N, C-alpha and C positions, 0 to 999 in steps of 0.2 A: 586565536578564536576559541571560545568555549561553546560547547553544544549542550542543549538541555532537551531531554525527551520526557514528556509528562503524559501519564495515563491516569485518567480520572473516571470514576464510576459513581453514580448517585447512591447514597445510602438508602436503606429501606424506607420508603415513604418520603424521601427527600425530594425537594423541588430541583429541577435542572439548573435554576439560577445559582443555587448554592454550590453545585458541582462545578459550574463554570467559574465561579468566584474563587474556589479553592485552587483550580488549575491556574488561574490568572495570578493568584497570590504567589504560587511557586515560581512563575516566570518573573514577576516583579522582584521577588526576593533575590534573584540572581542577576538583576539588572539586564535581562535578556530581551531580545526582540523576536516576536513570533514570525516564523517564515512559512508555516503552513499549519492547518488544523483540519482534522476529520471529526465529524459528529455522526454517530451511529443512531439513527432513529428520526422520527417525526416529520418526514416530508409532507404528510397530509396536514400537519399543523406547523408548516414551515415558518409562517409569520410569527407565531407565538414563540417558536424556538429562536428565531432571530432576535426577538425582543428580550428573551432571557439571556442570550449571549451578549447583546449590546448592553444590557443592564449590568452585567458583571464585568465586562471588559471595556466598555466605552466604544469609541469609534472603531469599527472593524476594517483595518487597512491591510489585511493579509489574506491569502487565498484560503477559502473554506470549502470543504467538500461535505455535503449532507448525503448520507447513505441510508436509505430506508431499510427497515428490518421487518420481520414477521410479527413483531410485537404490536400492541394496540396503538392506534394513532395518538400522538401526544406523548408517547413514552420514549425516553432516551436511554440507551444502553450504556453510553459512555462517550468520552471524547479523548482524543490524543492530539498533543501539540508538539511541534518541533520548533525550537527557538535557539538563537545564537546571541552571544555577547562578544564584544571585542572586534566586530566586523561591521562595515557599512552594508546596509541592505537596500537594494534597488527593487522597486515594485514595477510590474508590468500589468497594465489594465486592458481589458477587453469587454466591450459591450456593457460598460458601466460598472464593472466589478474588477477587483484585483484578481488576476489569474495566476501570477507567478511571482516568486521572490528570487533574486540573484544576489549572491554573496560569495566571499572567497577568503581563504587563509593563505599561508605561505606556499602551499603545495597544490591547491586545487581551486577551481571555480565551481560553484554549485548553482543549480537552478531547480527549484521545487515548484511544481504546477499542481493545481487542485481544481476540481469541479469543471473539467473541460468536456464539452459536448458539441454535437453537431446540430443542424437544423431539424427540429422535431417534426417538421412536415414531410421529411424524407422517409424512405423505407429504413428498417433497422440496419441493413447492410450498408446503405448509403450514409446513414448517420455514423456508423463505425468508421468508414473511410474518412469522412469529414472530420471526425474527432482526431484521428491520427494526423491529418493535415493541419489542424489547428494547433496541435502540440508542436508540430514542426515550425509553424509560423511564429509561435511564441519563442521557441528556441532561437530562431533566426534573429528576432529582436534582441535576444540576450547575447548574441554573438556566438551561438552554438548551433549544432545540428543534431539530427536524430542519432548519429553515431555515438553521441555522448550520453544517450539515455542508458541508465543501468537498472532502472526499476520502474515498472508500471503497475497500476491497479485498474482493472476494468470491471465496473459494476454494471451488470446487464439486467435490465428489467425483463422479466419472463425469460430467464436465461435458457431454460430447457427447450424452449420452442425455436431458438435460433443460434445456439452456441456453435454449431457446425458452420453456419454462414459467417459468423464472426471470425472463426479461425481462418476461413478462406480469405477474408478481407485482410486480416493481420498478416498472414503469410505472403499475400500478394504485395502489400505495402512494404514489408521487410525485404522482399526480393528486389523490388524496384529501387530501394534505398541502399542496397548492398549490406543490410544489417547482418546477414549470415556470414559475411566475410570478416566481421569483427566479433565483439561480445554481444550475444543475444541477451536482451534484458531479462532479469528475473521478473516474475509477474504473479499477480493474483487475478483470477477471473471467477467471480461469484455473482449470484443474484443480488439485486438491490435496486429499489426504486429511487426516484429523485424528485425534487420539487417541480422541475420543468416538465416532467412526463417524457423525458428523453429515453430512447432505447438503450443508451449506454452513456455513462459518465466516467471520466478517466482522471487519474492522478499520475504523476510521473516525477522521477528524480533524474537529473542529468549531472554528470561530473566531467569536467575538462581538466586534465592534469596540467600543471604549470612547471613540474619538475620531472626530470628523467627517473627519479627514484620512485615515482608513483606507478604502481602496477594494477591494472584492472583486468580481471579474468573471470571466466565462467567457472563454476565449481560443480563437479559431478556429484550425484547422490550415490553413496556406496551400496544402497539397497534398492534403487530404482533405475530403470532405463532412462535415457534422455527423453524429455517430453516430445522432442521432434520425431522420435521413433513412431509416435502415433499421431503425427500431423498437428501437434500443438506447439506453436512457435514461441517458446520461452526457455530460459535456463533454469535448472533446479535451484541455483543460487549464484550470486555474483559477489566477488570479494574486491574491495578497494584497499590496497596495501599502500599506505602513505606514511611519511615520517610522522611519528607521534600517535598514529591511530590506524588500526586495521579493522575495517567494517565488513561484516558479512550480512548480506541481504538474502534471506531464504524465502523462496516463492511460496505461494499458497500450496500446501502439501496435504494430500489426502491418502486414503487407504488403497493405494495402487501398488501392485506387486512388481517384481523385476521384469515381467513381460509386458507391462503396461495395462494389465487387466485390473478391474475393481476387485477387491478382496473382502471377504467376510460380509456378504450380502445380508442385510437386516440385523446385524449384530453391532450396535454402536460401541459397546465396550471393546470388542476386538478391533474395530476400525480405529478407535482412539489409540489403542495400544500400538498397533502397527504404525500409525502415522507418527506418534511421538518417538518411536524407535527410529524411524527414518530421519526425522529432524535431528535427533540426538546424534545419529551417525554422521550427518553432515557437519554438525558443530564439532564433533570429535575429530573429523578429518582435517579440520582447520585449527586444531589445538584449542578448542573452546568447549564450554559446557553451559548448562542452564544458568549459571551465575553470571555469565557474560551477556545475557539477553537484556536489551534495553527497551524493547517494544514487541508486543505480540497481539494478534487478533485471532480469536477462535470462532469459526463459523459452524453452527449446528443447523441441520436441515429441520429438526424438530426441537423447538426451544424447551420443551418439557423433558428432554432427555437429560439424565443426571450423569455427569462426567467428572473425573478427577484429573487435575492438571498439576504440574509442579508449581511452586511459588514463583509466579512470573508477573511482570507488569502487563496484564492482558485484559482485553475486553472480550466478553463472550456475547455473540449476537446470533439471531435466528435468520438465516439466509439460505436459499437454495445453493447447492454445490453444482458444479458443471455437469455431473452425471446424476441421473435420478436415483441410482443405487448407492450413491455416496452420502453418508450421514454426517461427516465431520471433516473439517479442513482447518489448518492453522498456518499462519505466516509469522515469521520471526526475524527480527533484526538483532545483531549481536556486535559487540566491540571487543577486540583483543589487542594484545601487544603486537606492534609491528614486527614483521619477520626479521628485520635487521637488528632488533633488540633482543631477540630470543636466543 
């Protein structure tokens, strides 16, 4: 099985349809099948965005997550696609849409879920609980369970008003499912609206080893304390070490010091510098560097802030971070040589 990670952003003044077409061209050139897609922007103009996507890609038979940003309605910041070739892909549908893709290679089974949400008539906390339960139900249909989840993304509408409540729901669910006895998933929790008007929309990746040589483990941050030290239930990073490929999934990372406190209040430049140093230290701890990054998303509280990043396959979006004094966050995926080959 070959995997393809595509990051596409619109050129200046370019229409979203052209961006989607370029991304799809890259997938078709590799003879690959899309297993999940994220689109950053346009929930207020979702129907138009769907028309642009369908016009470029044809029938959409894969999970798609639409994440609202602070940009003007109708604006798309970019899209990211994950695709595979050389493997059969099973789709799982819920409520009239494809919600998950299941596929496998010689060493692992994978399930990628996108755009999962609860009943919008419920309170935000109740929606969060139902979102986790719906992820669990989809995994059950895939023949997996929540212990196989290695990565989540939680996009919370109006995040600053209820992030503490969300954390309590997540910790309670993880406790009930014995998640803390195994590998706690890496995660991103940022602000983001959605077309349904839900309080939270989630994406997730689950991995089930098929071979004894596969090792899945949490990775500590050399420069930060564990997130669980300040009651946030996620790992700084998770590594999947399998024959042929070692994957590192780094959680959404912000300007938080070794004691769990926000650092450099009001100074976006210093917050970016600290954050990138933290991410680089995690990469280096696993014998990787920026050249190994396959996908990244950078979140800015204020879209007008000017920042400089290494040359990465990255989309930069305007979204609230989980603390009001945090101005920047970045998440990173990287791929390296398996430990047995080093």
